[in-house]
N, C-alpha and C positions, 0 to 999 in steps of 0.2 A: 526602491522599486515600487511603483504604484500597486495598490492592493489588487486592482483589476488584472494587471499583468501577472502577478503572483498566482492568482486564482486560475487563470488560463493555463499557465505553465504547469501548475499543480494538477489541474484536471487532466491534462494530456498525459502527464507522468503517471497519474493514478490509473488511467485506462490502459496504458502500455504495461504497467506492473501487473494489473489483474489478468490481462490476457496472457502474459508470459507465465504467471503463476499457475493459472488454470491449465495451460499446456503441460507444464512440468509435472504438476500434481496428477494430471490424467495419465501421463506416460508412466509415472511411478505406480499409480493405481492399476494400470494395465499389467505391469510386471508382477504385481501382487495377486493376479487372478488365480494362480494355482497354489497360493500359500494357505496355511490353516486359517480358519475363521477368526481366531483370536488376534492374528496379526492385522487383519483388516479392521477388526474392532478397535484396535489401537490407532492404526494409521489414519483412517478416514475422519474421525473427529478432530485429530490434531491437524491434518491437512485442511480441513474445513474452517478452522479458526486461525491458523498460523499466518494467513495472508494479511491479517489486520495489523499485527505487531509492527512490521517495518513501516507502516504508513503513519504512525503517530508523529514522527518528526516532520514528515511532509505536510500533514494537516495542520500542525502547529505553525509551521512556516507560512502556509497559505493564509491562515487567519490572523497572523501577527499584525499588530498595528504599527504604523510608522512612528518613529520617535518624533516628538514635536521639534520643528526646526526653529532656530532663533531668527527673529526678525532683524533686518539690517540696522534698524534704528535703536537697538537695545544697547 
């Protein structure tokens, strides 16, 4: 797959992922509104950073180089 196509697909996937993650994290955060302060202190930093971890394979795939192809006269 050409690098340009990988980057387009990866970018669209990234946007969809972030939007879905923000929605879910906000819904959970709203449910925690009446919990003790220490629960929020634990949840919000974790939720604020956890969205990055699943993106590592996607970013690696987006920026992968194609393996060199053999020329027909080799």
